[in-house]
C-alpha positions as CSV (number, residue, x, y, z in Angstrom):
1,X,18.2,-26.7,-17.2
2,X,17.1,-30.2,-16.0
3,X,19.3,-33.0,-17.3
4,X,17.3,-35.9,-15.7
5,X,14.3,-35.7,-18.0
6,X,12.9,-39.2,-19.0
7,X,12.1,-39.7,-22.7
8,X,9.8,-42.6,-22.2
9,X,8.1,-42.8,-18.8
10,X,9.1,-45.7,-16.6
11,X,5.8,-45.4,-14.8
12,X,2.2,-44.9,-16.0
13,X,-0.9,-43.2,-14.7
14,X,-4.4,-44.4,-15.6
15,X,-7.0,-41.9,-16.8
16,X,-8.7,-42.3,-13.4
17,X,-5.5,-41.4,-11.5
18,X,-4.8,-38.4,-13.8
19,X,-8.4,-37.1,-13.2
20,X,-8.1,-37.5,-9.4
21,X,-4.6,-35.9,-9.2
22,X,-5.9,-32.9,-11.2
23,X,-8.9,-32.6,-8.8
24,X,-6.5,-32.7,-5.8
25,X,-4.1,-30.2,-7.4
26,X,-6.9,-27.7,-8.3
27,X,-7.6,-27.0,-4.6
28,X,-3.9,-26.3,-3.7
29,X,-1.8,-23.3,-4.5
30,X,1.4,-25.1,-3.4
31,X,0.9,-28.2,-5.6
32,X,3.8,-27.8,-8.1
33,X,4.6,-31.4,-9.1
34,X,3.5,-34.8,-7.9
35,X,6.3,-36.8,-6.2
36,X,6.1,-40.6,-6.5
37,X,8.5,-42.7,-4.5
38,X,9.1,-45.3,-1.9
39,X,10.1,-45.4,1.7
40,X,11.0,-48.1,4.1
41,X,8.2,-49.4,6.2
42,X,4.8,-50.9,5.8
43,X,3.9,-54.5,6.5
44,X,5.7,-55.8,3.3
45,X,8.9,-53.8,3.5
46,X,8.4,-50.6,1.5
47,X,5.5,-48.3,1.1
48,X,4.6,-45.9,-1.7
49,X,5.0,-42.1,-1.4
50,X,2.5,-40.0,-3.3
51,X,2.7,-36.2,-2.4
52,X,2.9,-32.7,-3.8
53,X,6.5,-31.3,-3.8
54,X,9.1,-29.3,-5.6
55,X,11.5,-30.6,-8.2
56,X,14.9,-31.6,-6.9
57,X,18.2,-31.9,-8.8
58,X,18.2,-35.7,-8.8
59,X,14.6,-36.2,-10.0
60,X,13.5,-37.8,-13.1
61,X,10.6,-35.9,-14.6
62,X,7.6,-37.3,-16.5
63,X,4.7,-35.5,-18.0
64,X,1.1,-36.8,-18.0
65,X,-1.3,-34.3,-19.6
66,X,-0.5,-31.1,-17.6
67,X,0.7,-33.0,-14.5
68,X,4.5,-33.2,-13.9
69,X,5.4,-36.3,-11.9
70,X,8.9,-36.5,-10.4
71,X,10.7,-39.6,-9.1
72,X,14.0,-39.6,-7.2
73,X,16.5,-41.3,-9.5
74,X,17.4,-43.9,-6.8
75,X,13.7,-44.9,-6.5
76,X,13.3,-45.9,-10.2
77,X,14.8,-49.4,-9.5
78,X,11.7,-50.1,-7.3
79,X,9.1,-48.3,-9.5
80,X,10.1,-49.1,-13.1
81,X,7.0,-50.4,-14.8
82,X,4.6,-49.2,-12.1
83,X,1.0,-48.3,-13.0
84,X,-0.9,-46.0,-10.7
85,X,-4.7,-46.1,-10.9
86,X,-7.5,-44.6,-8.8
87,X,-10.5,-46.6,-7.6
88,X,-13.5,-44.4,-7.0
89,X,-15.8,-47.0,-5.5
90,X,-17.5,-46.8,-2.1
91,X,-15.6,-49.7,-0.6
92,X,-12.1,-49.4,-2.1
93,X,-11.7,-45.7,-2.8
94,X,-8.1,-44.5,-3.3
95,X,-4.9,-44.9,-5.4
96,X,-3.8,-48.4,-6.3
97,X,-0.3,-49.5,-7.4
98,X,0.4,-52.3,-9.8
99,X,4.1,-52.9,-9.5
100,X,5.8,-55.6,-11.6
101,X,8.9,-55.5,-9.3
102,X,7.0,-56.4,-6.2
103,X,7.6,-60.0,-5.0
104,X,5.1,-59.6,-2.1
105,X,2.4,-57.1,-1.2
106,X,0.3,-56.4,1.8
107,X,-3.5,-56.8,1.9
108,X,-4.2,-53.1,1.5
109,X,-1.9,-52.8,-1.5
110,X,0.0,-49.8,-0.2
111,X,3.2,-51.6,0.7
112,X,5.4,-54.1,-1.2
113,X,8.6,-56.1,-0.9
């Protein structure tokens, strides 16, 4: 039984992000859950992690439609209030991150401080 289940999600996914994640998961047999996190690096200090993974014992779980998103409990400090979106345009295609905890970001938007 998982004890780290979040009642109200500290992050949010836009409809565009949910649609793109479902599309990516549909083509993979090993895509169990989507892991959202941070790692040291990037031009602003931290970069975002967005990958398919397994649930670990210290994960917080969130449900968006039929997508389970997990975040390592220690990463929530950096991600609380984060909104993940997906831009589908020709010039800026990809996931975008709107993080109220970021005091600085890089030009590409994939790292923050």
